[in-house]
Every structure is written in structure tokens, then in C-alpha cells.
C-alpha positions in Angstrom: -53.2 20.3 -6.7 -50.6 22.9 -6.1 -47.2 22.5 -7.8 -44.0 23.8 -6.2 -41.9 23.4 -9.4 -42.0 27.1 -10.2 -41.1 28.0 -6.6 -38.1 25.7 -6.7 -36.9 27.2 -9.9 -37.2 30.7 -8.4 -35.2 29.6 -5.4 -32.5 27.9 -7.6 -32.2 31.0 -9.8 -31.8 33.2 -6.7 -29.1 30.9 -5.4 -27.3 31.0 -8.8 -27.6 34.8 -9.0 -26.2 35.1 -5.5 -23.2 32.8 -6.2 -22.5 34.3 -9.6 -22.3 37.8 -8.1 -19.7 36.9 -5.5 -17.5 34.1 -7.0 -15.4 33.6 -10.1 -15.5 29.7 -10.1 -17.8 27.2 -8.6 -18.9 23.6 -8.3 -22.3 22.2 -7.5 -22.3 18.9 -5.6 -25.1 16.4 -6.0 -26.8 18.3 -8.7 -28.7 15.3 -10.3 -31.1 16.6 -13.0 -31.7 19.9 -11.3 -29.4 22.3 -13.1 -31.3 25.6 -12.8 -28.7 27.2 -10.4 -25.8 26.2 -12.6 -27.5 27.4 -15.7 -28.1 30.8 -14.0 -24.4 31.0 -13.0 -23.3 30.1 -16.6 -25.7 32.7 -18.0 -23.6 35.3 -16.1 -20.4 33.9 -17.6 -19.1 32.4 -14.4 -17.4 29.0 -14.7 -19.3 26.2 -12.9 -19.4 22.5 -13.1 -21.8 20.0 -11.5 -21.0 16.6 -9.9 -23.0 13.6 -8.9 -22.6 9.8 -9.0 -24.3 9.7 -12.4 -24.7 12.1 -15.3 -28.2 13.1 -16.4 -29.4 12.3 -19.9 -29.5 16.0 -20.7 -27.1 18.4 -18.9 -28.2 21.4 -21.0 -24.6 22.3 -21.7 -23.6 22.5 -18.1 -20.2 20.9 -17.5 -20.8 17.7 -15.6 -18.4 15.4 -13.8 -19.0 12.0 -12.2 -17.5 12.3 -8.7 -18.2 10.7 -5.3 -18.4 13.2 -2.5 -17.2 10.5 -0.1 -14.1 9.8 -2.2 -13.7 13.0 -4.2 -11.1 13.7 -6.8 -9.6 16.7 -5.1 -7.9 17.8 -8.3 -11.3 18.9 -9.7 -11.7 21.5 -7.0 -8.3 23.2 -6.8 -9.3 26.3 -8.7 -12.9 26.5 -7.3 -13.8 29.5 -5.0 -17.0 28.0 -3.8 -18.7 24.6 -3.5 -22.4 24.7 -3.1 -25.2 22.1 -2.6 -28.9 22.6 -3.0 -31.0 20.5 -0.6 -28.4 17.9 0.2 -29.2 15.0 2.5 -28.1 16.0 6.0 -25.6 13.1 6.1 -23.8 14.7 3.1 -22.9 17.9 5.0 -19.9 16.6 6.9 -18.4 15.3 3.6 -19.1 18.6 2.0 -17.3 20.4 4.8 -14.3 18.1 4.5 -14.2 18.7 0.7 -14.4 22.5 1.2 -11.6 22.4 3.8 -9.4 20.2 1.5 -10.0 22.5 -1.4 -9.8 25.6 0.8 -12.9 27.2 -0.7 -16.2 28.4 0.7 -19.1 26.0 1.2 -22.6 27.2 0.8 -25.7 25.0 1.4 -29.4 25.6 0.8 -31.3 23.2 3.1 -34.7 21.8 2.6 -37.1 23.5 5.0 -35.7 24.0 8.5 -32.9 21.5 8.2 -29.5 22.5 9.4 -26.3 20.8 10.3 -24.4 21.3 13.6 -24.5 24.9 14.6 -26.2 25.8 11.3 -23.2 27.6 9.9 -23.2 31.3 9.0 -26.5 32.6 7.6 -25.8 34.7 4.6 -27.5 37.9 3.6 -29.3 36.5 0.5 -32.8 36.4 -1.0 -33.1 32.8 0.2 -31.7 31.2 3.4 -28.1 30.2 2.5 -25.7 28.9 5.1 -21.9 29.0 4.8 -20.3 26.1 6.6 -16.8 26.8 5.6 -14.9 29.9 4.6 -11.8 29.9 2.5 -8.6 30.8 4.4 -6.9 32.1 1.3 -7.2 35.9 1.0 -7.2 35.6 -2.8 -10.4 33.4 -2.6 -12.2 35.4 0.0 -14.8 37.5 -1.8 -16.9 38.8 1.1 
């Protein structure tokens, strides 16, 4: 039987590396137990925190906040330059876009397979297919 765990970790490390090289603060939404991207970002000394409806038993030192994407605590995101989500359910994307708009930060999504939302957002030049669905309007937050 073929295992995709190694492939997923490679993808998540690529996402973390991409984000850490372009942003100075970030939040991962709906992280669950999968903290590889956040750990990669932290290893590059870029502040990141993860959110979900519950906290995993072991967060491996990643700052973790309980927050509901559909009723978010906007104060958590005021200094964040990018919000990202890895393989979110398609129905989460509109709420992610609303959160990024309210926080005025970029929104980057890595979809499962060929899933996209709406027009698919802007495809970014990265080692894996990342889509930006919202771009910050603040010049101080625009990094590329």
C-alpha cells in the first residue's frame, strides 16, 4: 500500500517556506493536527499562529488559538500579513475571504487536488499550486 504522508509533508514544508520568505506574520486557519507548514515558518523565525475549533493534544510549540472562522475574533488578525489555509473544505473559502478582507491581509489557499473556489483566485509562482484569493490593500502589508 502506498502512503502519501511523506508527500503531504513535502507539500506543507514547501507552503511554509514560500510563506516565510514573503511575509513577516501569519495565521493558519483550520490547522487541526497538521502543523508542518507552521513549524516550517517558525523555523525561519517568522511569527505564526494556528487556529481551529479545538486544540490538538500536542501543538509542538506552535502558538494555537481556538477561533471559529464563521465568527472570528478579528482582534487576533490585526497584525497578520497573510492568512493561509491548507486543504480547507470548499465551503470555508468564502469565510476565509471575508476574514482576509476584514483583517486587510493576503489570503493564500492550497486546495486538495483540482478544487478551486469561484474564479480560482490568482495562481502564485510557487513550488506547489497556491492561490491568492485576497490581496491586502495596505501598501505596508503588500510584499509582492
